[in-house]
Residue, then its C-alpha position, 0 to 999 in steps of 0.5 A: x499499500x502506497x504510503x499516504x504521505x507520498x500521496x500528499x507530498x507528490x500526488x503528480x509523481x504517483x499519477x505518473x507512476x500509473x501512467x507508466x502502468x498504463x492507467x487511463x487518465x480517467x482512472x487516475x482521478x483516484x489520486x485526487x478522491x484519495x486526497x479528498x477523503x484524507x482531507x475530510x478524515x482530518x478535518x473530522x479528526x480536529x472536530x473530534x478532538x475539540x469536542x472530546x475536549x470540551x466534554x472533558x472541560x465540562x465534566x471537571x465543572x460538573x464536579x466543581x458545581x455540585x460541590x458548590x451546591x449549584x445542583x441546576x447549573x450542574x444538571x445543565x452542564x450534564x445535559x450538555x456533555x449528553x448531547x455532545x457525547x452523541x454528537x461525538x459518536x455521529x462523528x466517530x462513526x462518519x470518521x470510521x466510514x471515511x477511514x474505511x473508504x480511504x483505505x479501500x481506495x489505497x489498496x487498490x493502487x499499485x506500487x509507483x515503478x522505479x525510474x528505471x522501469x521502461x514504459x510498455x504495456x506487455x511482456x514484448x516491452x521487457x528490457x533485456x538488461x543481461x543477455x546470453x552471450x555464450x553458445x546455446x545447447x546443440x541437441x541430438x537429432x530427435x531431441x524432444x521436449x521435457x513432456x515427452x522425455x518424462x514418458x520416456x524416462x518415467x520421470x514424471x506423470x502428468x496424467x496420473x497427477x490429473x487422475x489424483x487430483x486434476x490437471x496441472x498436478x504432476x507426480x514426480x517419480x524415481x529419479x524425476x522425484x529425486x532430481x526435485x529433492x536434489x534441486x531444493x537441497x541445493x538451492x537451500x544450501x546455497x541460501x544458507x551458504x549466502x547468510x539467509x536463515x532457513x525458514x520452514x513456513x505453513x503452507x495456509x495463511x490467513x487473510x491478514x497475512x495474504x493481505x500484507x503482501x499484496x496477495x489480497x485484494x488483487x489476486x485472490x482469484x489465482x489463490x486456492x481458498x479453504x472456504x470453511x476455515x478462510x485460509x488461503x494456500x500459499x502462492x509462494x513462500x514470499x507470503x508467510x516469511x515476509x509476514x514473520x515480522x508484520x507489525x514489528x519494530x526492528x532495531x536497525x542494527x539487525x538489518x538487513x534480515x535475510x530469510x529463505x524457505x522452500x515450499x510447494x507453491x499453489x496457483x490456479x492460473x485460471x485463463x492459461x491455456x495453449x502450447x505455451x503452457x504444455x508439461x512443466x511449463x505451467x502447473x498448478x503444484x510447483x516446488x520453489x526455494x524463495x529468498x526474502x530480504x528486509x532492508x534500510x531503505x538507504x540500502x535496498x537496491x544494492x541487496x537487490x543487486x546482492x539477490x540477482x547476483x545470487x540467482x545468477x550464481x545458481x544458474x551458472x552452476x546449473x550450467x543453464x543459458x540464461x537472460x536477465x530482464x527488466x519488467x515494463x510498466x505494463x508488466x510489472x506486478x502489482x506491489x512491485x517497484x522494480x522486478x527483474x526476471x530471470x529466463x533460461x534457454x529451453x533447447x528443445x522448445x526453442x524458447x525462453x522460460x521464466x525461472x526467476x523474479x526478483x523484486x524490490x518492493x520499497x515500503x509498498x508491503x511493509x506499509x500494509x504490515x506496520x513493519x518498521x525498523x528503529x534507527x540510532x536517532x529512536x525514530x521509526x521508519x518503514x522498512x523496504x522488503x525484497x524478494x526473489x525466486x531461487x529458484x522455481x523448479x518447475x521449469x528449472x526441471x523442463x530445462x535441465x532435461x531439455x538441454x542436457x538430453x544425450x543418445x545415452x540419457x539426461x546428464x545431470x549438472x555436476x553440482x547436482x551430482x552429490x545430491x542426486x546420487x546419479x549422473x545420468x537419467x536413463x532409466x526410472x530407478 
C-alpha cells in the first residue's frame, strides 16, 4: 500500500507512475479522491479532538458545581455533555466510514514504479539487461521436449496427477523425484551459505497475511481458498516468510534480515491455455525456494543487486543459459517497484522460460504490515522488503531435461551429482 504521505507530498509523481502502468487518465482521479477523503478524515479528527476536549472540560466543571451546591447549573452541564457525546458518536461513525473508504481506495492503487522501469504494455516491451552471449545447447537429432522425455524415462506423470487431483498437478517418480529433491537441497544449501536463515513456514495463511504482501485484494482469483476455515494455500513462500515481521519494530542494527524457505506453491493460473503451457511450463502446484530480505531503505537497491547475483550464481552452477529482463510498467506486478525476471533457454522448445522474479517492493508491503525499524535517532521508519525465486523448480527441471538430453540419457549437472547420487537419467530408478 502506498504511503499516504507520498500521495500528499507528490500526487503528480504517483499519477506519473500509474501512467507508466498504462492507467487511463480518467482512472487517475482515484488519487484526487484519496486526497479528498484524507482531508475529510483530518477535518473530522480535528472536530472530534475539539469536542472531546470540550466534553472533558465540562465534565470537570460538573463536579465543581455539585461541590459548590449549584445543582441546577450542574444538571444543565450534564445535559450539554450528553448532547456532545451523541454528536461525538456520530462523528466517530462518520470518521470510521471515511477511513474504510480511504483504505479501500489505497488498497486498489499499485506501487509506483522505480524510475528505471521502462514504459510498455506487455512482456514484449520488457528490457533485456543481461543477454546470453555464450553458445546455446546443440541437441542431438530427434531431441524431445521435456513432457516427452518424462514419458520415456518415467520422470514425472501428468496424467496420473490429473487422475489423483486434476490437470496441472504432476507426480514426480523415481529419478525425477530424486532430481526434484536434489534441486531443493542444493538451493537451500546455497541460500544458507549466502547468509539466509532457513525457514519452514505454513502452507496455508489467513487473510491478514495474504493482505500484508499484496495477494489480497489483488490476486484472490489466483489463490486456492479453503472457505470453511477462510485460509489460503500459499502461491509462494514470500507470503508467510515476509509476514513473520508483520507489526514488528526491528532495531536498525539487525538489518538486513535474510530469510529463505522451501515450500510447494499453489496457483490456480486461471485462463492459462495453449501450447506454451504444456508439460511443466505452467502447473498448479510446483516446488520453489524463495529468498526474502528486509532492508534499510537507503540500501535496498544494493540488496537487490546482491539478490540478482545470487540467482545468477545458481544458474551458472546449473550450467543453464539465461538472460535477465527488467519488466516494463505494463508487465510489473501490482506490489513491485522494480522487478527483474530470469529466463532460461529451453533448447527443445526453442524459447525462453521464466524461472525467477527478483523484486524490490520498497515500503509497499511494509506499509500494509506496519513493518518498521528503529534508527539510531530512536525514530521509526518503514523498512523495505525484497524477494526472489531462487529458484522455481518446474521450469528449471524442464530446461535441465531438455538441454542435457543425449542418446545415452539425460546428463545431470556436476553440481547436482552429490545431491542426486547419479550422473545420468537413463531409466526410472
